C-alpha positions in Angstrom: 0.0 0.0 0.0 2.8 2.4 0.9 4.6 1.7 -2.4 1.4 2.3 -4.4 0.4 5.5 -2.7 4.0 6.9 -3.1 3.9 5.9 -6.8 0.6 7.6 -7.4 2.0 10.8 -5.9 5.1 10.6 -8.0 3.3 9.8 -11.3 0.1 11.5 -11.1 0.5 14.2 -8.4 -2.3 12.8 -6.3 -1.3 12.7 -2.5 -2.9 10.0 -0.4 -0.1 9.9 2.0 -2.0 11.7 4.8 -5.2 9.6 4.5 -6.2 7.2 7.3 -4.4 3.9 6.6 -7.4 1.9 7.8 -9.7 3.6 5.4 -7.2 3.4 2.6 -6.6 -0.3 3.1 -10.3 -1.0 3.0 -10.8 0.9 -0.3 -7.7 -0.5 -2.0 -8.6 -4.1 -0.9 -12.2 -3.6 -2.4 -10.8 -2.1 -5.6 -8.2 -5.0 -5.9 -11.0 -7.6 -5.5 -13.7 -6.1 -7.6 -11.3 -5.5 -10.5 -10.1 -9.1 -10.2 -6.3 -8.3 -10.3 -4.2 -11.4 -10.5 -1.2 -9.7 -8.7 -0.2 -6.5 -7.0 2.1 -5.9 -9.8 -0.8 -5.8 -12.3 -2.8 -3.5 -9.9 0.3 -1.2 -9.7 0.9 -1.2 -13.4 -2.6 -0.4 -14.6 -2.9 2.5 -11.8 0.2 4.2 -13.0 0.1 3.7 -16.7 -3.6 3.5 -17.8 -5.2 6.9 -17.5 -8.7 5.4 -17.8 -8.1 3.0 -15.0 -6.5 5.7 -12.9 -9.7 7.9 -13.0 -11.6 4.6 -11.9 -8.8 4.2 -9.1 -9.4 7.8 -7.8 -13.1 7.2 -7.8 -12.6 4.0 -5.8 -10.2 5.5 -3.2 -12.1 8.8 -2.6 -15.3 8.8 -0.6 -18.4 9.8 -2.4 -21.3 9.3 0.0 -23.7 12.3 0.1 -27.4 13.2 -0.1 -29.5 16.3 -0.3 -30.2 18.0 3.0 -28.2 15.5 4.9 -28.6 16.0 8.6 -31.6 18.3 8.3 -31.0 19.9 11.7 -27.7 21.3 10.4 -29.6 22.9 7.4 -32.2 24.2 9.8 -29.3 26.0 11.7 -27.9 27.3 8.5 -31.4 28.6 7.4 -32.3 30.2 10.7 -29.0 31.5 12.3 -26.1 31.4 10.0 -27.2 32.5 6.4 -29.4 35.5 7.6 -26.2 36.9 9.2 -24.5 36.9 5.8 -27.4 39.1 4.4 -25.3 42.1 5.4 -22.7 41.4 2.9 -22.9 42.8 -0.7 -21.8 39.5 -2.1 -21.6 36.1 -0.5 -19.0 33.5 -1.3 -19.5 30.0 -0.1 -17.0 27.1 -0.5 -18.2 23.5 -0.4 -15.0 21.5 -0.1 -15.3 17.7 -1.0 -18.7 18.2 -2.7 -18.9 14.9 -4.4 -21.6 14.5 -6.8 -23.0 17.9 -5.9 -26.1 17.2 -3.7 -24.9 19.5 -1.0 -24.3 22.4 -3.6 -27.9 22.2 -4.8 -29.2 21.9 -1.4 -27.3 25.1 -0.5 -28.6 26.9 -3.6 -32.2 26.0 -2.7 -31.7 27.4 0.9 -30.1 30.6 -0.6 -33.0 31.0 -3.0 -35.7 30.6 -0.3 -33.9 33.2 1.9 -33.7 35.5 -1.1 -30.0 35.5 -1.1 -29.1 33.4 -4.2 -28.9 36.4 -6.5 -26.0 37.9 -4.6 -24.2 34.6 -3.9 -21.6 32.3 -5.5 -21.1 28.6 -4.5 -17.6 27.3 -5.3 -18.0 23.4 -5.1 -14.7 21.5 -5.3 -13.6 17.9 -5.2 -10.4 16.0 -6.0 -12.2 13.7 -8.2 -13.2 15.0 -11.8 -15.6 12.1 -12.4 -18.0 13.0 -9.7 -17.8 16.7 -10.7 -19.0 16.0 -14.1 -22.1 14.4 -12.5 -22.5 17.4 -10.2 -22.4 19.8 -13.0 -25.1 17.9 -14.9 -27.3 18.5 -12.0 -29.3 15.2 -12.6 -29.9 12.8 -9.7 -31.9 9.4 -9.6 -35.6 10.0 -9.4 -35.8 7.1 -7.0 -33.9 9.2 -4.4 -36.4 12.2 -4.6 -38.6 10.8 -1.9 -35.9 10.7 0.9 -34.5 13.9 -0.3 -37.9 15.6 -0.1 -38.3 14.3 3.5 -34.9 15.7 4.4 -35.9 19.1 2.7 -39.2 19.2 4.8 -37.2 18.3 8.0 -34.8 21.1 7.2 -37.5 23.8 7.1 -38.1 23.8 3.4 -40.9 26.2 2.4 -42.0 25.0 -1.0 -42.9 21.8 -2.9 -39.5 20.0 -3.2 -40.6 18.8 -6.8 -40.8 22.5 -7.9 -36.9 22.5 -8.1 -36.6 19.7 -10.6 -38.3 18.2 -13.6 -38.6 14.4 -14.0 -36.8 13.0 -17.0 -37.4 9.3 -17.3 -35.4 7.8 -14.2 -33.7 11.2 -13.5 -34.6 14.4 -11.8 -33.0 17.4 -13.5 -32.5 20.3 -11.2 -33.4 23.9 -12.4 -30.6 25.9 -14.3 -31.3 28.8 -12.1 -29.8 27.0 -9.2 -26.7 26.0 -11.3 -26.0 29.5 -12.5 -24.7 30.4 -9.0 -22.3 27.3 -8.7 -18.8 26.8 -10.0 -17.6 23.3 -9.9 -13.9 22.7 -10.0 -11.2 20.2 -9.0 -9.3 21.1 -5.9 -7.0 19.0 -3.8 -7.2 19.8 -0.2 -3.8 17.9 0.4 -1.8 20.0 -2.1 -3.7 22.9 -3.4 -3.7 26.3 -1.9 -6.4 28.9 -1.0 -8.1 30.4 -4.0 -10.5 32.9 -2.6 -11.9 34.5 0.5 -15.1 33.2 1.8 -17.8 34.0 4.3 -18.9 30.3 4.8 -17.0 27.1 4.2 -18.5 23.6 4.4 -16.3 20.5 4.6 -18.5 17.8 6.0 -17.4 14.3 6.5 -14.1 14.6 4.6 -11.7 15.1 7.4 -12.5 11.8 9.2 -10.7 10.2 6.4 -7.4 12.0 7.0 -4.8 11.4 9.8 -4.3 14.1 12.5 -1.4 16.0 10.8 -3.3 16.3 7.6 -6.5 17.4 9.3 -4.6 20.3 10.8 -3.1 21.2 7.4 -6.4 21.3 5.8 -8.0 23.3 8.8 -5.2 25.9 8.3 -6.1 26.1 4.7 -9.7 26.7 5.5 -8.7 29.4 8.1 -6.5 31.2 5.4 -9.5 31.2 3.0 -12.1 32.4 5.5 -13.0 36.0 6.2 -13.0 37.4 9.8 -16.4 36.6 11.4 -16.9 33.8 8.6 -18.3 30.5 9.4 -16.8 27.0 9.0 -19.0 23.9 9.2 -17.6 20.4 9.6 -19.3 17.0 9.8 -20.9 15.4 13.0 -17.7 13.4 13.9 -15.2 16.2 13.1 -13.9 19.1 15.2 -11.3 21.9 15.1 -10.7 21.2 19.0 -6.9 20.8 19.6 -5.9 22.1 16.2 -3.7 25.2 15.7 -6.7 27.3 14.6 -8.8 26.6 17.5 -8.1 29.6 19.7 -9.4 31.9 16.9 -12.8 30.3 16.7 -15.9 30.1 18.7 -18.4 27.1 18.5 -22.0 28.2 17.3 -25.2 26.5 18.3 -25.5 22.7 18.7 -24.1 21.8 15.1 -20.5 21.5 14.2 -20.2 25.2 13.1 -17.5 27.6 14.1 -17.2 31.4 13.7 -13.9 33.1 13.2 -13.8 35.7 15.8 -9.9 36.5 16.1 -7.4 37.1 13.3 
């Protein structure tokens, strides 16, 4: 495993060296088994020399579990307490780091629309995996998932019919272009890439749990460099900034994993 991830860094520039070893081992073992490799040498050769297979490798190693309005109470807090505070800004910049297939980006756009903030907002949705970004940019999700997404939306305080945001297209739900006009989907590697803007709100939920402690701290410092004073940082339910170098500059908000930057 160590040989392979070092080779991937050297050949492709993708740095998985700071990822949790237990998580990496599970994903690499699954990939190895599913793809029926006859030897480690074959697995390594294809990963390093076959560009198509390498895209498949990245998709298998990175985590792409997401849904719309996941953890509705979190979106309730955004709707009631966080986003209204951003109304004082002439323009709102939001970064969704590790956006996967885009469900979180469309959830955020719907929230902003219902608070009459979408017209002056821009959502930067980034991920290391270009394949999932293509799906996100298409704005189409399985129609079979709309029932559970609608339930999440209602529990998150939604004020309209959830179906008013998409049109059914055979087995897919295509979300309105108006929502997508305020999104920029782009590849960004949290491990190696730098800050690219200054934001009032950064969401990175359920990504840091796959990193070791040292890499978590590096990524949190990247977020700190990217966040305006009095901006908000939101993490997943099992993630925290406690004990990190940025912790003294932040104040925990509400019951959710949301912190506000109060000292620079």
